[in-house]
C-alpha positions as CSV (number, residue, x, y, z in Angstrom):
1,M,0.0,-0.1,-0.1
2,P,1.6,3.5,-0.9
3,F,1.0,4.6,2.8
4,A,-0.2,3.8,6.2
5,G,-0.6,5.5,9.5
6,H,0.6,2.4,11.9
7,P,3.6,1.1,10.1
8,S,4.5,4.9,9.8
9,I,4.0,5.6,13.3
10,G,5.1,2.5,14.5
11,S,8.3,1.8,12.7
12,A,9.1,5.7,13.7
13,H,8.8,4.9,17.5
14,A,10.8,1.6,16.9
15,V,13.9,3.3,15.7
16,L,13.9,5.7,17.7
17,E,13.6,3.1,20.6
18,A,16.4,1.0,19.1
19,G,18.6,4.3,19.0
20,L,18.8,3.6,15.3
21,A,18.0,7.1,14.4
22,T,18.0,11.0,16.1
23,P,15.4,13.2,15.7
24,R,16.6,16.5,14.5
25,E,14.9,19.9,14.9
26,G,12.1,17.7,16.5
27,L,11.7,15.4,12.8
28,L,12.5,12.5,12.0
29,I,12.0,11.7,7.9
30,Q,10.6,8.5,6.3
31,E,10.4,7.2,3.1
32,C,7.3,4.9,1.6
33,A,5.4,4.6,-1.6
34,V,4.3,7.9,-1.9
35,G,7.6,9.5,-1.1
36,L,9.8,11.2,1.8
37,L,7.0,12.3,4.9
38,P,8.7,13.7,7.9
39,I,7.5,12.3,11.4
40,E,7.3,14.8,14.3
41,V,8.4,13.7,18.0
42,R,7.9,15.4,21.3
43,G,8.2,13.6,24.4
44,E,9.8,10.9,25.8
45,G,8.7,6.7,26.8
46,R,5.2,6.5,27.7
47,N,4.8,10.1,26.9
48,R,5.9,10.5,23.4
49,R,3.2,11.6,20.9
50,L,4.1,11.0,17.3
51,A,2.5,12.7,13.8
52,V,3.2,11.9,10.4
53,R,2.2,14.7,7.4
54,A,0.3,12.5,5.5
55,P,0.0,12.8,1.5
56,R,-1.7,15.4,0.0
57,A,-5.5,14.1,-0.2
58,R,-7.8,15.2,-3.2
59,V,-11.2,15.3,-3.8
60,L,-12.1,12.7,-6.6
61,E,-16.1,13.1,-6.5
62,I,-18.7,14.7,-4.4
63,G,-22.2,12.4,-3.5
64,Q,-25.2,13.3,-3.0
65,P,-26.8,13.3,0.9
66,D,-29.2,10.2,-0.7
67,D,-26.4,8.6,-3.4
68,R,-27.9,5.2,-4.0
69,R,-24.0,3.8,-4.4
70,L,-24.0,4.6,-0.2
71,G,-27.6,3.6,0.4
72,A,-27.5,0.0,1.0
73,A,-24.1,0.5,3.2
74,L,-26.2,3.5,5.1
75,K,-30.3,2.9,5.0
76,G,-31.9,3.9,7.8
77,Y,-29.2,6.6,9.3
78,V,-29.9,10.2,8.9
79,P,-27.1,12.1,7.2
80,G,-24.7,14.8,8.8
81,A,-24.5,18.2,7.2
82,L,-21.4,17.7,5.0
83,P,-22.1,15.5,1.4
84,P,-20.5,12.0,1.1
85,V,-16.9,12.2,-0.8
86,L,-15.1,10.1,-2.2
87,M,-11.4,10.9,-1.7
88,D,-7.6,9.7,-2.3
89,G,-4.6,10.1,0.1
90,G,-2.6,7.3,-0.9
91,R,-5.7,5.5,-0.3
92,R,-9.0,5.9,-1.3
93,W,-12.0,6.2,1.1
94,W,-15.9,7.2,0.9
95,L,-17.0,9.6,3.4
96,A,-19.8,9.6,4.7
97,E,-20.9,12.2,7.5
98,L,-23.9,10.7,10.1
99,V,-26.2,12.8,12.1
100,D,-24.7,12.6,15.5
101,E,-22.7,10.3,17.9
102,A,-25.2,7.7,19.1
103,S,-26.2,7.0,15.3
104,V,-22.0,6.3,14.1
105,R,-21.3,4.1,17.7
106,S,-25.0,2.2,16.8
107,L,-24.0,1.5,13.4
108,V,-24.0,-2.4,12.2
109,P,-22.0,-2.8,9.1
110,R,-23.4,-4.3,6.4
111,W,-20.5,-5.9,5.1
112,E,-21.3,-6.8,1.8
113,A,-22.3,-3.1,0.4
114,V,-18.9,-1.8,1.8
115,S,-17.4,-4.4,-0.2
116,A,-19.1,-3.3,-3.2
117,L,-18.9,0.4,-2.8
118,A,-14.7,-0.1,-2.4
119,R,-14.9,-2.8,-5.3
120,G,-16.7,-0.6,-7.6
121,H,-14.2,2.8,-6.9
122,D,-10.9,0.9,-6.0
123,A,-11.2,2.0,-2.6
124,M,-11.0,0.8,1.0
125,G,-14.5,1.3,2.1
126,L,-16.6,3.7,3.8
127,C,-15.4,6.2,7.2
128,V,-18.2,7.2,8.8
129,F,-18.1,10.0,11.5
130,A,-19.9,12.6,13.4
131,R,-19.1,15.9,15.6
132,C,-19.7,15.4,19.2
133,T,-19.6,18.1,22.1
134,G,-19.4,17.8,25.7
135,R,-16.3,14.9,24.8
136,D,-12.9,14.3,25.9
137,Y,-12.5,14.4,22.0
138,D,-14.2,16.3,18.7
139,L,-14.8,13.7,15.8
140,V,-16.2,9.8,15.9
141,V,-15.1,8.1,13.5
142,R,-15.4,4.6,12.0
143,A,-13.3,3.4,9.3
144,L,-15.2,0.0,7.5
145,V,-12.7,-1.7,4.8
146,G,-14.2,-3.6,2.3
147,L,-11.5,-5.2,0.1
148,P,-9.2,-7.1,0.9
149,A,-10.7,-8.5,4.1
150,Q,-14.3,-7.0,5.8
151,V,-12.8,-5.4,9.2
152,E,-13.2,-2.3,10.8
153,D,-10.1,-0.5,11.9
154,A,-9.7,0.2,15.6
155,A,-7.9,3.7,14.3
156,S,-6.8,4.4,11.2
157,G,-4.5,7.1,11.3
158,A,-4.4,7.2,7.3
159,A,-8.6,6.8,7.5
160,N,-8.8,10.1,9.4
161,A,-5.5,12.3,7.9
162,T,-8.0,11.8,4.8
163,L,-10.9,12.9,6.5
164,A,-9.0,15.8,7.9
165,A,-8.1,16.9,4.5
166,Y,-12.0,16.9,3.5
167,L,-13.2,18.7,6.8
168,H,-10.4,21.3,5.7
169,D,-11.5,21.4,1.8
170,R,-15.0,22.2,3.3
171,N,-13.7,25.1,6.0
172,A,-15.4,22.9,8.7
173,L,-12.7,21.8,11.0
174,P,-14.0,21.2,14.3
175,H,-11.6,23.6,16.1
176,A,-9.9,27.4,14.7
177,D,-6.3,26.7,15.1
178,G,-6.5,22.9,13.3
179,R,-6.4,20.9,15.9
180,Y,-8.9,18.0,17.0
181,V,-9.2,14.9,18.4
182,V,-10.9,11.5,17.5
183,S,-11.9,8.4,19.5
184,Q,-12.4,5.4,17.4
185,G,-12.1,1.8,18.0
186,R,-14.8,1.3,20.7
187,E,-16.9,-0.5,18.7
188,V,-14.3,-3.5,18.3
189,G,-13.1,-3.3,21.5
190,H,-10.4,-0.7,21.7
191,D,-11.2,3.4,22.5
192,A,-8.1,4.7,21.2
193,R,-7.5,8.8,20.5
194,L,-6.1,9.8,17.2
195,E,-4.5,14.0,17.2
196,L,-5.2,15.3,14.2
197,R,-3.6,18.5,13.1
198,V,-3.5,20.6,9.8
199,D,-1.1,23.6,9.6
200,A,-1.3,26.7,7.7
201,D,0.3,25.7,4.4
202,G,-3.1,23.2,5.1
203,E,-0.9,19.6,5.4
204,V,-2.1,17.2,7.7
205,W,-0.5,15.7,10.9
206,S,-1.9,12.6,11.9
207,G,-0.6,10.6,15.2
208,G,-0.8,10.5,18.9
209,Q,0.4,8.7,21.9
210,V,2.9,5.7,21.2
211,Q,4.5,3.4,23.4
212,T,6.1,-0.1,23.1
213,V,4.1,-3.1,24.3
214,V,6.8,-6.0,22.9
215,R,10.5,-6.6,23.4
216,G,12.6,-9.1,22.1
217,T,15.1,-10.2,19.5
218,L,14.8,-12.0,16.5
219,D,17.4,-15.3,15.8
220,W,17.1,-14.7,12.1
221,P,19.3,-17.7,10.4
222,G,22.2,-16.5,8.1
């Protein structure tokens, strides 16, 4: 895949923990299929936070709230203010806003419909979101991957970066400073917090707190 959040953030953390690289002016530079991407490094140990500057995302197609292509996947759910959109940010996602947090939390994935949507547009699948009030996060997000498998991503840095680019394009970011927090993964047994930032140049930074959970060695045969 051209770009993904977890491999970028995770490998950068592992390199730092192993002492294989040192940030310069708070940045590492990482190369993947979409090119060279800076990673912002803040803090140490369990308080370390990393954020990768995601590839520039672009709008491929804006749908309608009652778009038939999304109808099978979202039948019975009330849309939010923004129209659905097909975005490309290294990988393609359909993004759809729902009216409130409860709608996103209660959504039951219709996997055949999500897979058909992904297959028909060479996309990962469907990312649904809603705005939240009175929480320690600003958006709730669920990323439903239709291809190559049917799975819900517990914390998708790439999908959220693509969503941030869309919100920026529509002047609909939660806060004027371009920073906001996402809750994702609760429906599949996790409760991740992703930290998004859109800078003054319109670049999207996606990341959050990182920590090591497994240490070990591999005896690789020569």
